[in-house]
A tleap script that builds the chain and sets N, CA, C and O, in Angstrom:
source leaprc.protein.ff14SB
mol = sequence {
  NMET PHE GLU ILE GLN SER GLY ILE THR LEU
  LEU LEU THR VAL VAL LEU PHE VAL VAL LYS
  ALA PHE ALA LEU VAL ASP CYS VAL THR ARG
  SER PRO ALA ASP PHE ALA VAL ARG ALA THR
  LEU GLU LYS ASN ALA TRP LEU LEU ILE LEU
  GLY LEU ALA LEU ALA ALA HIE LEU LEU LEU
  TRP SER PRO LEU GLY LEU ILE ASN ILE ILE
  GLY THR VAL ALA ALA LEU VAL TYR LEU ALA
  GLN LEU ARG SER PRO CALA
}
set mol.1.N position { -31.240 -10.790 -1.649 }
set mol.1.CA position { -30.476 -9.607 -1.272 }
set mol.1.C position { -29.154 -9.999 -0.605 }
set mol.1.O position { -28.117 -9.376 -0.836 }
set mol.2.N position { -29.215 -11.041 0.223 }
set mol.2.CA position { -28.006 -11.472 0.919 }
set mol.2.C position { -26.956 -11.998 -0.051 }
set mol.2.O position { -25.758 -11.833 0.178 }
set mol.3.N position { -27.402 -12.633 -1.135 }
set mol.3.CA position { -26.455 -13.160 -2.118 }
set mol.3.C position { -25.688 -12.036 -2.807 }
set mol.3.O position { -24.504 -12.185 -3.109 }
set mol.4.N position { -26.351 -10.924 -3.054 }
set mol.4.CA position { -25.693 -9.786 -3.690 }
set mol.4.C position { -24.629 -9.207 -2.772 }
set mol.4.O position { -23.512 -8.928 -3.207 }
set mol.5.N position { -24.974 -9.027 -1.505 }
set mol.5.CA position { -24.012 -8.493 -0.533 }
set mol.5.C position { -22.835 -9.447 -0.365 }
set mol.5.O position { -21.685 -9.014 -0.291 }
set mol.6.N position { -23.120 -10.727 -0.304 }
set mol.6.CA position { -22.056 -11.722 -0.163 }
set mol.6.C position { -21.148 -11.732 -1.394 }
set mol.6.O position { -19.931 -11.858 -1.266 }
set mol.7.N position { -21.730 -11.600 -2.569 }
set mol.7.CA position { -20.942 -11.560 -3.803 }
set mol.7.C position { -20.053 -10.333 -3.883 }
set mol.7.O position { -18.900 -10.421 -4.306 }
set mol.8.N position { -20.587 -9.191 -3.478 }
set mol.8.CA position { -19.796 -7.958 -3.484 }
set mol.8.C position { -18.646 -8.055 -2.491 }
set mol.8.O position { -17.529 -7.630 -2.787 }
set mol.9.N position { -18.916 -8.613 -1.313 }
set mol.9.CA position { -17.862 -8.776 -0.309 }
set mol.9.C position { -16.773 -9.717 -0.811 }
set mol.9.O position { -15.586 -9.448 -0.623 }
set mol.10.N position { -17.163 -10.805 -1.440 }
set mol.10.CA position { -16.177 -11.744 -1.986 }
set mol.10.C position { -15.350 -11.084 -3.082 }
set mol.10.O position { -14.131 -11.250 -3.118 }
set mol.11.N position { -15.991 -10.343 -3.967 }
set mol.11.CA position { -15.277 -9.641 -5.036 }
set mol.11.C position { -14.286 -8.629 -4.458 }
set mol.11.O position { -13.144 -8.546 -4.908 }
set mol.12.N position { -14.726 -7.868 -3.468 }
set mol.12.CA position { -13.845 -6.886 -2.832 }
set mol.12.C position { -12.661 -7.570 -2.154 }
set mol.12.O position { -11.531 -7.088 -2.232 }
set mol.13.N position { -12.925 -8.686 -1.492 }
set mol.13.CA position { -11.861 -9.432 -0.828 }
set mol.13.C position { -10.812 -9.910 -1.828 }
set mol.13.O position { -9.612 -9.772 -1.591 }
set mol.14.N position { -11.266 -10.467 -2.936 }
set mol.14.CA position { -10.336 -10.989 -3.939 }
set mol.14.C position { -9.553 -9.854 -4.596 }
set mol.14.O position { -8.345 -9.976 -4.804 }
set mol.15.N position { -10.224 -8.763 -4.921 }
set mol.15.CA position { -9.538 -7.625 -5.565 }
set mol.15.C position { -8.465 -7.054 -4.639 }
set mol.15.O position { -7.350 -6.778 -5.083 }
set mol.16.N position { -8.786 -6.877 -3.372 }
set mol.16.CA position { -7.800 -6.335 -2.434 }
set mol.16.C position { -6.649 -7.307 -2.195 }
set mol.16.O position { -5.512 -6.883 -1.987 }
set mol.17.N position { -6.935 -8.603 -2.224 }
set mol.17.CA position { -5.871 -9.593 -2.115 }
set mol.17.C position { -4.935 -9.493 -3.308 }
set mol.17.O position { -3.716 -9.559 -3.144 }
set mol.18.N position { -5.484 -9.334 -4.498 }
set mol.18.CA position { -4.667 -9.227 -5.708 }
set mol.18.C position { -3.816 -7.956 -5.665 }
set mol.18.O position { -2.658 -7.979 -6.084 }
set mol.19.N position { -4.366 -6.862 -5.170 }
set mol.19.CA position { -3.602 -5.611 -5.055 }
set mol.19.C position { -2.414 -5.816 -4.119 }
set mol.19.O position { -1.297 -5.404 -4.436 }
set mol.20.N position { -2.644 -6.445 -2.977 }
set mol.20.CA position { -1.551 -6.682 -2.029 }
set mol.20.C position { -0.517 -7.646 -2.606 }
set mol.20.O position { 0.685 -7.439 -2.440 }
set mol.21.N position { -0.975 -8.687 -3.277 }
set mol.21.CA position { -0.046 -9.643 -3.883 }
set mol.21.C position { 0.777 -8.974 -4.984 }
set mol.21.O position { 1.980 -9.216 -5.085 }
set mol.22.N position { 0.150 -8.144 -5.801 }
set mol.22.CA position { 0.859 -7.425 -6.862 }
set mol.22.C position { 1.922 -6.503 -6.257 }
set mol.22.O position { 3.046 -6.438 -6.755 }
set mol.23.N position { 1.567 -5.795 -5.190 }
set mol.23.CA position { 2.532 -4.900 -4.547 }
set mol.23.C position { 3.714 -5.686 -3.997 }
set mol.23.O position { 4.859 -5.249 -4.117 }
set mol.24.N position { 3.451 -6.841 -3.395 }
set mol.24.CA position { 4.539 -7.652 -2.844 }
set mol.24.C position { 5.440 -8.194 -3.952 }
set mol.24.O position { 6.664 -8.156 -3.824 }
set mol.25.N position { 4.857 -8.692 -5.025 }
set mol.25.CA position { 5.667 -9.203 -6.144 }
set mol.25.C position { 6.477 -8.076 -6.769 }
set mol.25.O position { 7.641 -8.275 -7.119 }
set mol.26.N position { 5.884 -6.904 -6.914 }
set mol.26.CA position { 6.605 -5.764 -7.460 }
set mol.26.C position { 7.783 -5.391 -6.557 }
set mol.26.O position { 8.867 -5.067 -7.041 }
set mol.27.N position { 7.563 -5.440 -5.262 }
set mol.27.CA position { 8.623 -5.102 -4.315 }
set mol.27.C position { 9.767 -6.112 -4.382 }
set mol.27.O position { 10.938 -5.739 -4.312 }
set mol.28.N position { 9.425 -7.379 -4.518 }
set mol.28.CA position { 10.454 -8.420 -4.605 }
set mol.28.C position { 11.301 -8.235 -5.856 }
set mol.28.O position { 12.516 -8.429 -5.811 }
set mol.29.N position { 10.687 -7.869 -6.957 }
set mol.29.CA position { 11.419 -7.770 -8.225 }
set mol.29.C position { 12.138 -6.437 -8.423 }
set mol.29.O position { 12.977 -6.322 -9.317 }
set mol.30.N position { 11.831 -5.445 -7.619 }
set mol.30.CA position { 12.438 -4.111 -7.771 }
set mol.30.C position { 13.826 -4.084 -7.117 }
set mol.30.O position { 14.044 -4.731 -6.092 }
set mol.31.N position { 14.749 -3.346 -7.703 }
set mol.31.CA position { 16.103 -3.260 -7.146 }
set mol.31.C position { 16.131 -2.291 -5.957 }
set mol.31.O position { 15.337 -1.352 -5.905 }
set mol.32.N position { 17.034 -2.514 -5.013 }
set mol.32.CA position { 17.128 -1.623 -3.845 }
set mol.32.C position { 17.440 -0.174 -4.210 }
set mol.32.O position { 17.092 0.738 -3.459 }
set mol.33.N position { 18.082 0.049 -5.340 }
set mol.33.CA position { 18.404 1.418 -5.755 }
set mol.33.C position { 17.141 2.224 -6.060 }
set mol.33.O position { 17.116 3.439 -5.868 }
set mol.34.N position { 16.107 1.556 -6.529 }
set mol.34.CA position { 14.847 2.263 -6.822 }
set mol.34.C position { 14.254 2.894 -5.564 }
set mol.34.O position { 13.636 3.956 -5.630 }
set mol.35.N position { 14.443 2.244 -4.428 }
set mol.35.CA position { 13.895 2.761 -3.184 }
set mol.35.C position { 14.663 3.997 -2.724 }
set mol.35.O position { 14.076 4.928 -2.173 }
set mol.36.N position { 15.974 4.003 -2.953 }
set mol.36.CA position { 16.789 5.153 -2.566 }
set mol.36.C position { 16.470 6.359 -3.448 }
set mol.36.O position { 16.429 7.493 -2.970 }
set mol.37.N position { 16.245 6.106 -4.729 }
set mol.37.CA position { 15.932 7.197 -5.657 }
set mol.37.C position { 14.601 7.848 -5.288 }
set mol.37.O position { 14.458 9.065 -5.395 }
set mol.38.N position { 13.638 7.054 -4.859 }
set mol.38.CA position { 12.310 7.570 -4.518 }
set mol.38.C position { 12.232 8.151 -3.108 }
set mol.38.O position { 11.194 8.694 -2.729 }
set mol.39.N position { 13.292 8.052 -2.334 }
set mol.39.CA position { 13.333 8.573 -0.964 }
set mol.39.C position { 12.179 8.022 -0.135 }
set mol.39.O position { 11.423 8.771 0.483 }
set mol.40.N position { 12.064 6.708 -0.137 }
set mol.40.CA position { 11.017 6.027 0.626 }
set mol.40.C position { 11.676 5.026 1.568 }
set mol.40.O position { 12.899 5.018 1.706 }
set mol.41.N position { 10.893 4.201 2.202 }
set mol.41.CA position { 11.443 3.174 3.078 }
set mol.41.C position { 12.359 2.251 2.281 }
set mol.41.O position { 12.281 2.185 1.054 }
set mol.42.N position { 13.224 1.545 2.994 }
set mol.42.CA position { 14.110 0.601 2.323 }
set mol.42.C position { 13.317 -0.604 1.834 }
set mol.42.O position { 12.191 -0.843 2.270 }
set mol.43.N position { 13.915 -1.350 0.933 }
set mol.43.CA position { 13.261 -2.513 0.344 }
set mol.43.C position { 12.856 -3.517 1.412 }
set mol.43.O position { 11.744 -4.045 1.377 }
set mol.44.N position { 13.744 -3.787 2.360 }
set mol.44.CA position { 13.435 -4.771 3.398 }
set mol.44.C position { 12.239 -4.361 4.247 }
set mol.44.O position { 11.442 -5.210 4.645 }
set mol.45.N position { 12.107 -3.080 4.524 }
set mol.45.CA position { 10.959 -2.597 5.298 }
set mol.45.C position { 9.670 -2.804 4.520 }
set mol.45.O position { 8.671 -3.251 5.082 }
set mol.46.N position { 9.686 -2.483 3.230 }
set mol.46.CA position { 8.486 -2.696 2.417 }
set mol.46.C position { 8.164 -4.172 2.283 }
set mol.46.O position { 6.994 -4.553 2.304 }
set mol.47.N position { 9.186 -5.010 2.144 }
set mol.47.CA position { 8.940 -6.449 2.066 }
set mol.47.C position { 8.265 -6.955 3.333 }
set mol.47.O position { 7.341 -7.767 3.262 }
set mol.48.N position { 8.710 -6.491 4.476 }
set mol.48.CA position { 8.109 -6.895 5.744 }
set mol.48.C position { 6.667 -6.403 5.849 }
set mol.48.O position { 5.772 -7.171 6.203 }
set mol.49.N position { 6.444 -5.148 5.547 }
set mol.49.CA position { 5.095 -4.567 5.640 }
set mol.49.C position { 4.135 -5.268 4.685 }
set mol.49.O position { 3.042 -5.668 5.086 }
set mol.50.N position { 4.533 -5.415 3.441 }
set mol.50.CA position { 3.645 -6.019 2.451 }
set mol.50.C position { 3.454 -7.512 2.693 }
set mol.50.O position { 2.368 -8.044 2.461 }
set mol.51.N position { 4.493 -8.185 3.153 }
set mol.51.CA position { 4.361 -9.610 3.485 }
set mol.51.C position { 3.401 -9.833 4.642 }
set mol.51.O position { 2.577 -10.747 4.603 }
set mol.52.N position { 3.503 -9.001 5.671 }
set mol.52.CA position { 2.575 -9.103 6.796 }
set mol.52.C position { 1.150 -8.755 6.378 }
set mol.52.O position { 0.197 -9.382 6.841 }
set mol.53.N position { 1.000 -7.769 5.513 }
set mol.53.CA position { -0.334 -7.390 5.032 }
set mol.53.C position { -0.976 -8.538 4.254 }
set mol.53.O position { -2.163 -8.822 4.420 }
set mol.54.N position { -0.192 -9.188 3.414 }
set mol.54.CA position { -0.726 -10.302 2.629 }
set mol.54.C position { -1.042 -11.501 3.521 }
set mol.54.O position { -2.064 -12.160 3.334 }
set mol.55.N position { -0.180 -11.784 4.479 }
set mol.55.CA position { -0.431 -12.892 5.410 }
set mol.55.C position { -1.679 -12.627 6.260 }
set mol.55.O position { -2.478 -13.535 6.492 }
set mol.56.N position { -1.843 -11.398 6.718 }
set mol.56.CA position { -3.029 -11.047 7.498 }
set mol.56.C position { -4.290 -11.193 6.653 }
set mol.56.O position { -5.326 -11.635 7.147 }
set mol.57.N position { -4.201 -10.824 5.393 }
set mol.57.CA position { -5.360 -10.957 4.505 }
set mol.57.C position { -5.723 -12.432 4.323 }
set mol.57.O position { -6.902 -12.785 4.299 }
set mol.58.N position { -4.717 -13.283 4.195 }
set mol.58.CA position { -4.975 -14.711 4.052 }
set mol.58.C position { -5.605 -15.297 5.312 }
set mol.58.O position { -6.493 -16.145 5.231 }
set mol.59.N position { -5.146 -14.845 6.471 }
set mol.59.CA position { -5.653 -15.393 7.735 }
set mol.59.C position { -7.034 -14.857 8.087 }
set mol.59.O position { -7.879 -15.615 8.564 }
set mol.60.N position { -7.279 -13.589 7.868 }
set mol.60.CA position { -8.524 -12.973 8.306 }
set mol.60.C position { -9.594 -12.980 7.222 }
set mol.60.O position { -10.771 -13.168 7.529 }
set mol.61.N position { -9.221 -12.782 5.986 }
set mol.61.CA position { -10.060 -12.847 4.795 }
set mol.61.C position { -11.326 -11.988 4.878 }
set mol.61.O position { -12.339 -12.317 4.263 }
set mol.62.N position { -11.270 -10.913 5.622 }
set mol.62.CA position { -12.390 -9.976 5.698 }
set mol.62.C position { -11.891 -8.621 5.206 }
set mol.62.O position { -11.021 -8.029 5.845 }
set mol.63.N position { -12.410 -8.116 4.099 }
set mol.63.CA position { -11.846 -6.901 3.514 }
set mol.63.C position { -12.064 -5.651 4.364 }
set mol.63.O position { -11.336 -4.670 4.211 }
set mol.64.N position { -13.039 -5.671 5.243 }
set mol.64.CA position { -13.342 -4.480 6.024 }
set mol.64.C position { -12.845 -4.565 7.460 }
set mol.64.O position { -13.214 -3.732 8.287 }
set mol.65.N position { -12.019 -5.551 7.769 }
set mol.65.CA position { -11.388 -5.616 9.083 }
set mol.65.C position { -10.297 -4.564 9.185 }
set mol.65.O position { -9.690 -4.190 8.182 }
set mol.66.N position { -10.052 -4.092 10.385 }
set mol.66.CA position { -9.092 -3.007 10.588 }
set mol.66.C position { -7.696 -3.369 10.084 }
set mol.66.O position { -7.044 -2.553 9.431 }
set mol.67.N position { -7.238 -4.566 10.376 }
set mol.67.CA position { -5.890 -4.962 9.947 }
set mol.67.C position { -5.816 -5.039 8.419 }
set mol.67.O position { -4.809 -4.646 7.830 }
set mol.68.N position { -6.855 -5.533 7.787 }
set mol.68.CA position { -6.845 -5.602 6.321 }
set mol.68.C position { -6.937 -4.226 5.684 }
set mol.68.O position { -6.349 -3.998 4.627 }
set mol.69.N position { -7.650 -3.319 6.296 }
set mol.69.CA position { -7.697 -1.948 5.771 }
set mol.69.C position { -6.320 -1.300 5.870 }
set mol.69.O position { -5.879 -0.630 4.937 }
set mol.70.N position { -5.643 -1.498 6.993 }
set mol.70.CA position { -4.287 -0.954 7.160 }
set mol.70.C position { -3.342 -1.560 6.122 }
set mol.70.O position { -2.529 -0.846 5.534 }
set mol.71.N position { -3.442 -2.862 5.896 }
set mol.71.CA position { -2.607 -3.518 4.891 }
set mol.71.C position { -2.892 -3.022 3.487 }
set mol.71.O position { -1.976 -2.872 2.678 }
set mol.72.N position { -4.156 -2.767 3.196 }
set mol.72.CA position { -4.530 -2.247 1.881 }
set mol.72.C position { -3.969 -0.840 1.678 }
set mol.72.O position { -3.458 -0.517 0.605 }
set mol.73.N position { -4.067 -0.011 2.710 }
set mol.73.CA position { -3.511 1.344 2.623 }
set mol.73.C position { -2.002 1.277 2.406 }
set mol.73.O position { -1.459 2.030 1.598 }
set mol.74.N position { -1.324 0.385 3.118 }
set mol.74.CA position { 0.128 0.242 2.951 }
set mol.74.C position { 0.468 -0.174 1.520 }
set mol.74.O position { 1.400 0.364 0.924 }
set mol.75.N position { -0.277 -1.122 0.971 }
set mol.75.CA position { -0.018 -1.569 -0.402 }
set mol.75.C position { -0.269 -0.441 -1.402 }
set mol.75.O position { 0.492 -0.272 -2.355 }
set mol.76.N position { -1.325 0.320 -1.186 }
set mol.76.CA position { -1.617 1.432 -2.088 }
set mol.76.C position { -0.581 2.544 -1.980 }
set mol.76.O position { -0.235 3.165 -2.985 }
set mol.77.N position { -0.083 2.803 -0.772 }
set mol.77.CA position { 0.987 3.799 -0.599 }
set mol.77.C position { 2.244 3.334 -1.318 }
set mol.77.O position { 2.893 4.118 -2.011 }
set mol.78.N position { 2.589 2.058 -1.155 }
set mol.78.CA position { 3.757 1.512 -1.850 }
set mol.78.C position { 3.607 1.698 -3.365 }
set mol.78.O position { 4.519 2.187 -4.031 }
set mol.79.N position { 2.455 1.305 -3.894 }
set mol.79.CA position { 2.244 1.400 -5.342 }
set mol.79.C position { 2.272 2.847 -5.810 }
set mol.79.O position { 2.786 3.136 -6.891 }
set mol.80.N position { 1.724 3.763 -5.008 }
set mol.80.CA position { 1.722 5.175 -5.391 }
set mol.80.C position { 3.143 5.745 -5.389 }
set mol.80.O position { 3.485 6.566 -6.240 }
set mol.81.N position { 3.958 5.313 -4.444 }
set mol.81.CA position { 5.318 5.857 -4.364 }
set mol.81.C position { 6.256 5.243 -5.405 }
set mol.81.O position { 7.041 5.959 -6.025 }
set mol.82.N position { 6.183 3.947 -5.598 }
set mol.82.CA position { 7.187 3.297 -6.431 }
set mol.82.C position { 6.733 3.021 -7.858 }
set mol.82.O position { 7.579 2.817 -8.730 }
set mol.83.N position { 5.455 3.006 -8.126 }
set mol.83.CA position { 4.985 2.733 -9.476 }
set mol.83.C position { 4.658 4.010 -10.241 }
set mol.83.O position { 4.440 3.965 -11.452 }
set mol.84.N position { 4.621 5.138 -9.556 }
set mol.84.CA position { 4.308 6.398 -10.236 }
set mol.84.C position { 5.541 6.869 -11.024 }
set mol.84.O position { 6.667 6.499 -10.691 }
set mol.85.N position { 5.332 7.672 -12.051 }
set mol.85.CA position { 6.458 8.182 -12.829 }
set mol.85.C position { 7.352 9.079 -11.974 }
set mol.85.O position { 6.866 9.802 -11.104 }
set mol.86.N position { 8.626 9.029 -12.218 }
set mol.86.CA position { 9.581 9.788 -11.417 }
set mol.86.C position { 9.496 11.274 -11.686 }
set mol.86.O position { 10.238 12.053 -11.089 }
savepdb mol mol.pdb
quit
């Protein structure tokens, strides 16, 4: 039973890490004009938020920790705002 729980936790950790990494790479490659058109935070603010979220995930590596949950929410908000159709 413990192996199943451990496997699910590892899978969740890796998936959430990939989501945060994808959001950060998308932010790096997106032009600053896209942020103005979407009326969201500036590119530099998102880079800081997503970079800190990814660094915290690397350091803490627990998907259900408070800081990692906040970072995951930030990455999902970024993706919802900037990756959705205009």
